[in-house]
N, C-alpha and C positions, 0 to 999 in steps of 0.2 A: 485797548482795554484788556485783552487777554494777557498782555505782558505783566499785569498786576498779579496774576494768579499762577503763572508758570514762568520759571526762570529762563528756560531754553524753549524757543518756539519753532525752530527749524531743525529738522533731523535728516541725516544722510540716508539711513537705512534702518532696518528693524533692530539691529544691535544697538545703534545709537539711541533709538527710541526707548528701548527697554532699559538701557543704562542711565539715561539722563532725563527722562520725563518725570516731573514731579509737580503735584498741585500744592500750592501754598494756600492753606485754608485760614482766612482771617477769623478773628473772634466775632461772634454775632453777625455773621454774614446774612444779608437779606437781599435776594436778587432784585427785588423791586426798587430798593433804594440804591444799592451798590452798583447795579448795572444800568437799569433803565433810567433812573433819575440822574445818574452820573453822565450818561450819554446826553441827556437833556441839558445838562449843565455845560458840558465841554463842546458839544456839537449839536445844538438844538434843532437845526434844520436838516439834519441827516435823516434820510428816509428810513423808517423802521418797518413799516407794514404796507404792502401793496395788496389791496383787497379788490377782487373782481367777482362778479357772479355770472350765472348763466342767462341773466336778463340784460346783460350789456352794461351794468353799472360798474363804476371803477372809482375807488377812493384811495388816496395815499395818505398815510399818517406819518408825521415826523416823530422823533423821540420826544420833542417838546409837547406835542399833542398827546402822545401816549401817556406821558407823565400827568398832564392835566386831566385826562379822562380817568386814569386810574386813581388819582387823588379824589376826584368827584365820587367815584364808585366807593372808595374807602370811607369817605365822609358820610355817604348815604347809608352804608352798612352800619357805621357807628351810630347814626341817628336812630336806627332800629334796635339798638342794644346788642348788636352782634360784635363780639370782640375776641380776644385771644382764646384759642382752643375750641371755639364754636365751629360746628360742622355745617358747611353750606354746599349743597349739591348744584352743579351747573349743567343744565341740559340745553346747550346753546348752539349745537351743530357747528357750522363754520362761520357763524355771524361774528362780526368784529367786536360785539359786546363781550365775547368770551375773554379777550385780552384785557379789557378794562376791568372786568369782574375778578378774574383770577389774580391780577396784580393788586387790585384793591384789597382782596382778602389777605394776600401776603403782607401788605403794608400794616394791617391791623393784627396780624398774628393768628388769624382764623385758619381753619383747615378747609382747603378746597377739595371737593370731590367731583372731578369731571365725570360725566356720564353720557352715554349715547342716547340719541333721540329715539332709538329703536326699542327702548324699554317698554314692557307691558305694565299694566297695573300691578301685577304680582311682583315684577322686578323692582318697581319703585317702592312698594311696601316692604319688600325684603331689605332693600338698601337703607331706607329711612329707619327701620327698627333695629337693624344690625349695628348702625353707626350713630344712633340718636341724632339724626339730622335735624337742625334747627330751622333752616331756611332752604327753599328751592328757588333757583332762578332759571326760568325756562323760556324758550322761544314761544311766543303766542301764536301757535298754529294749531289747526283743528285737532289732529290726531294726538299731539303731545298734550294739548289742553284736556282732551277727554281722558287719556290715561292718568293724568295727574289728578284731575277732579275725582275720578273713581277711587284713587288711592288714598286721598286725604283723610277720609273718615277712619282709616285703619292705621294712621301714622300719628300717634299721640304726641310725639316730641316736636312735630312741625308747628312753628309759630308764624312763619311768614311765607307766603306764596307770592312770588314776584315774576311778572311777565315783562319781556322786552318788547312785546308787540309782534305783529301789528294788532292782534286782538288782546285786550286786557280786560278780563272779566271784572264786573263791578266790585266784587268782594275781594279782588286781588290788588296787589301793589304794582305800580308802574315804574319799571326800572329806569326808563329814559327820563321820565318826569322827576324821579327821585334824584338822578344825577344832575339834571338841570337846576334843581332848586336846592342842591346841597350847599351847606355852609363851607367856607374855606377849611381845607383839611388841616388838622393838627396832628402831627405824628405822635403816637403814644410814646411814653417814656421808655418802655422796654418792649417793643413789639414782638421780638422773637429772640430765641437763643438757638445755637446751631443744632441742638438735639431735640428741639420742639418738632411736633408733627406739622409739616407744611402741606403735604398731599396725601390723599387716601384714594387708591385705585381699586376698584373691584375688577378682578380678572375676568376673562371671558367665559370661564367655566366649561372647559373642554371635557373634564372628567367628573364634574359634580357641581355643587353650589359654588358661586364665585368666592374667591378668597379676597380678604381685605388687606391689600399691600400698603404699608405706610412708609413714607419717605420724609426725611428731615430737611432742614433749611440749607444744608450744604449739597444736597442732591443736584442742584443745577450745575455746580462746578464739575461734577463727574461727566457732564455732557460736553466739556471742552474737547475730549477725545472724539465723542460722537460727531460733533459738527466740524471741528478743526482738522481732524486727521482721518476720519472715515468719510465724511461728506466733503472734506477738503475745501471748506468755505474760507473766503477772504472778505475784507471790508467792502469790496465792490460786487460781491456775489448777490444774485437774486435767486433765492432758494425756495423751491416748492416741494413740500412733503405732502403726499396725498393721504390724508387721514382725517377722520372725524375728531373733533376736540375731546370727545368722550373717552378716548383710548390713550394709553401711555405713549403710543407712537407720536402723538401730537407733542408731548413733552420732549421727545427725541428730536423732532424735526420742525416744530412750529413755534418755539419759544426760547428755551434757555440757552443752549449752546450757540444758536444762531446769533442771538443778540450779544452774547459775550464776545463772539468773533467780530461783531460789527456788521454782519450781513443783513440784508433786507429780507424779511419773510414775505413770500408770495402766497396768498390765499386764494384758491379757486373754490368759490362757494357755489356748489351745484347740487341739484336735487337728484338727478339721474346720471349715472356714469355712462358717457358716450365717448368711446375712444377717439373718434374723429374730432369731437369738440375739444377734448383735452389737448390733442396735438396742435389744434388751431390756436389755443390759448398760449401754449408754450412758444409757438412761433410768434404770435402777435405781440406778446409782452417781453419777448427776448429773455426768457428764463434761462439762467446759466447753470443751475444745479437742480437735479430732480431725484426724488426718492419715493419709492412705492413698493408694495409687496409684489411678489412674482405674478400673482393673478392679474394685476394690471398690465404688466409687460406681456403676458400671454395674449391679452386682448389687443395691445398695441401692435404686436408683430403680425396680427391678422389684417391690419390696415396697410394701405400703400404709403409707407412712411416717406417715400421719395417725393411725394406731392407737397411736402411741407419743408419750409426753410428753417431748419433747426441749427443753423450755424452758430447761434449764440450759446447753445447748450454744449457745455464742456465736460460735465461730470454727472454720472448717474450712480446712485447707490440703491441697494435693495435689501429688504429684510422683512420679517414677519412670518415667512415660511421658507423652507429650503428652496433654492433656485435650481430648476432643471437645466442641465447643460445645453439642451437643445434650444431653450429660450435665450440663454446667454449668447450662443453662437448666431442665432437668427438676428437678434438685435444688433450685435456687433457688425454683421455683414451689411445691415441696412443703414447703420448710422456711423460706424467707425468708433463707437463709444463702448468701452468695456464696462460691464455691470459689476460694481464693487460690492460684493455681498458682505453683510455684517450679521452678527448674532448677538442676542441678548434676551432678556426677559423683562416683564413688568417689574420684577424685583431688582433689576440692575440697570446700568447704562450699557453701552456697547461693550462686549467682553471679548469677542473674537471678530476680526474684520480684515478686509483687504485694504491696506493703506496705500497712499499715493506712490510710494517708492517700490511697491510690489507689483509684479505681473501676476494677475489673478489666474488661478487654474479653474477651468470650468467645473462648477459644482462644489468647489471648496469654500468654506466659510472664511478662510484666511488664517491669520496668526493671532495669538493672544494680545490683548491690550496690556500695556505695562502697568495700568492702574490696578490690575488684578493678579494675585498670585495663583495662577491656574494650574490644575493638574488633571490628568486622566487616570482613573483608578479602576481596578478590577473589583469584583464583588467582595473579595477578601481584603481590599484596601491597599493592594500593591499597585505602584505606579506602572502604567502600561508601557510596553515596548512599542516601537514604531510598527504600525500595521495592526496593532491589537486594539480591539474595541473596549471602551470603558466609559464610566460616567464622568461628565465634566463637573469638577468641584473647584471651589475657591477657598484657599486657606487664608484665615484672617488673624492668625496668632502673631505674625510678623508685619503684615501689611493689611490695614483696614481700608478697603476700597472706598474712595469718595464716590458715592452714588449707589452703594449697596443698600438694600432696604433695611428698615429697622426691625421688621418682623411682620407677622400677621396680626392685625388689630383684634384685641380681645380673644385671641386664640393661642395661648402659650403652648398647648399640646401640639398644635399643627406646626408652630414655629420650631419647636424643639425636635420635631420629626425630620426636619430638613436642615436645621442649623444647630450643630452640636460639636463639642470638642474643638472649637475654633475652626470648623469647616462648614461651609454652605454647600449642600448637595442640590444640584440643579435638577436632577432626574432626567437629564438629556444624555444620550449616548452618542459618542463620536469615536473617530480614530485619527491618528496623526501619521502623515507619510514621512519619508526620509528627509524631505526638505523642510519639515516643520509646519506644513500646512495641515489644517484640521478639516475633517469631513463629517458632516452630520449623518447619523444613522436613524435616530428616532427617539421618542420618549421611551423611558425605561419600560413603561407599561405597554407600549405599542410594539416593542421588538418581538418578533415571532421566533419561537424555538421549535425547529422542525428537524427530526432525525439527527439531533446533535448539532445542527447548524443554528446560528443566530442571524436572522434575516431582518434587516432594517426596512421599514415600509418605504422610506424615501427612495432607496436605490431601485426598487421595483417600480415605483411610481414614475421615476425618471425614465426608465426603459419604456414603460407604457406610453408616456407622453410623446415619444418619438413616432408612434403609429398615427397615421392621419385620421383614424376613426375616433381617437380619444380626445375629448375636450377637457374633461376632468376625471379624476380617479382617486380612489382611496384603497389602500392595502390594509387588510386586517388578518389576524390569525383565526382559522376555523378549527374547532376541536376534531382530532382524529385519533382513533384508538391505537393505530400502529405508529404513526410519526409524532404523536403528541399534538402537533398543530400542522396544518397545511396553509398555504397562501391563498387568500381569497381576494379577488379584485372586484370592486364595485365601480362601475364605469358609466359616465354620461357620454353618449355618442354624439358625434357630429351629425348634422342634419342629413348629409348625403349617405350616411351608413345606417340610418334607423330602419330602413326597409330591407336591409340585407339579411338573409337567413341566419338565424342565431347560431346554430351549430357550426356552420362553416366559418363565420366570423370569429367565434370563440377560438377555434383551432388556429385560425390565421394570427390572432393576437397572441396566443400562447407560443406559437412558433417564433413570432417576432421577438418576444421577450427572451426566449432561449438563445437567440442569436445575439441580442444586444448585451445581455448580462449572463451570469453563470446559469446553466440550465436548471440547477436545483432550486433556483429562486422563482421559477415561472409560476403564475397563478393556476392552481389546479381547479379552482372554482372561479367562474366569472359571472357576475350578475350585472345586467344593464338596468339603469334607473333614469328617471327624468331629471332628478337633482339629488345632490348629496346633502345629508343633514349637517347643518353648520351652526356655530354659535352666532350671536348677534354681531360679533366682530368679523365674521366671515371665515373663521377657522373650522376645518372639518372635525365633526364630532365622531371619531371612530368608535367611541363607547356606545353610541346609538346604533351603529351598524352591527357591532358585536352582540347587542341585546336581541337582535332579530334572528341571530343564528341558532 
C-alpha cells in the first residue's frame, strides 16, 4: 500500500532519507476509501484491528469488516442529515466504535472532532459553541452521560446526541441500532477535496483555552513517516500506541500511518492504568511495537520487567513529553530495547525523530524529518550554530509539509501570530549538537532567564529525576530582583521520602542537581506537593504553578 504514495521505501541512512523521501499526493485523497476500502478489496481477510479490554474481551476486525462497519456508520450519519462540512464530536474512549465513526465521517466529508472522556460540562459547552458542533457521539457511561446532559441546554447548535451504550437515554439516539438498521451506503458524488477540513483537534490547553487545530484530507499521508520510519512498522507488525482516542496521539499511533503501512492496530481498552496489567497484555498478545509517553515508561521501569516474556516486542517509540535519560537507560538495561524518541505537535506529524538507522543518544529527540524544512533560529531570526539554543521553525516557501495544520479554526489572529512570512513558529526551544542530533530545552514561555543564563526546564527536571526521592517534578522560573528569575522545583516525593525532614532533603536534592548538571541550574527554591497541576491530557500546567508564586 505505501508504495502507492512514496517512490522509495527503503533508506540506507539519514542522508539518503533526506535526499530521496517524497510523498506523492493524489488528487482528492480520502483515507477511508483509498486506504481502508482498498485493503478490503485487495486483502479483505487481513487483520486490521485487534481490540482487547481489561475485562478479558477480545475481538479481531479484518479490513473487510472495518469497511462494512464504517459504511454502516456513514449511512447512519447520512440518514440524520449529517454531511459534508458538518462538525461531529466523538467522545468514545478506546471503544472500537471510534474507528467505525471516524471513518464513516471521512466517507461523507464531515469534520470529525475527537475528544477525551475527561471533559467537564464547561469543556463540552466551550467546544460545541466554538466549533458549531452538530452532533455528539458518546460512550453511554454514567459520568460522560451526566456531563453531556448538563451541557446540552447551553449548546444551541447541537441537533443529535448519540450514544453507543451500554446506556442510551430515552431521548437520545442509539448508535449501534442506527448502524444495524442503516441502508446500504451510497458514496457521495464528491465527498472531499484535499484541502477540505477532515479533523479538528482541541489542544490540551497548557497555557490558556484550547486552540482549535484543523487538518485537511491529506494529513494522513504525513503519517507515513510517523509509522513507517519512526515507529518502524511493517505489514506483519502488531502496534500498540497507548493513547485515548480524544487526542492527536491517537491519529499518530492508532489509525492513519499504521494502516497505510498495512500493520495491525492493537487497542488495549482499559479504565485504569496498571503497569503490570499492561506488561501482561503486551506479553500475552505478542505486541511487536509499542509507543507511549515517558510517564508510562517511568511506571513500567518500576515493575520487575524480567517477569514478563517480551520477546515479541521489537521496537519502542516515545513522544508527548521529553524523555529523561535515566528512563531510557533503565528500560534499555531491562529489555535490551532502545527507546526511539520523536517530537511533534498537534499541529504537525512527527517532525524530529530517531529513525531505525540511527543510534539514539539518551535525551535527544533525534534528527529532522525530510518532510519538513526545519531550522533553529535565534530571537533576531539568525540560524543557530551548533550548541546554540533557538526556536524550532518550519519554512514552507519551498516545501509545504504534508501533515502541517491548516491553521486555527476561526482564529486568524492566532494563526498569523505563529505562521507568517512562509514560516511556522513552533514556540519550542532546542539546540543541535555537532552530529546533527537535536535536544529539547522547553517551550519559549517556559525557558528561565537567570543572571544572563537561559535555563531549560527539561534539563533540570532530567537531573532531578535521577534522585530516588523524586517521582514527578516541574521546573519554573521564580521572580528575583537580582537575577531576574531563579529556578524553582515543584516535586512529588516517593513514599519512602515523605517523612524525611524537609530542610535536609531539600539540600540533598539541590546538591544532587549541582553534581548531575551545571551548578548554576540547581533549584534555589524547592516545594513538595502531593500532585502536579495537569491538563486533561496529562501534561504539566507550569502556568498554574507560576500563578501561585
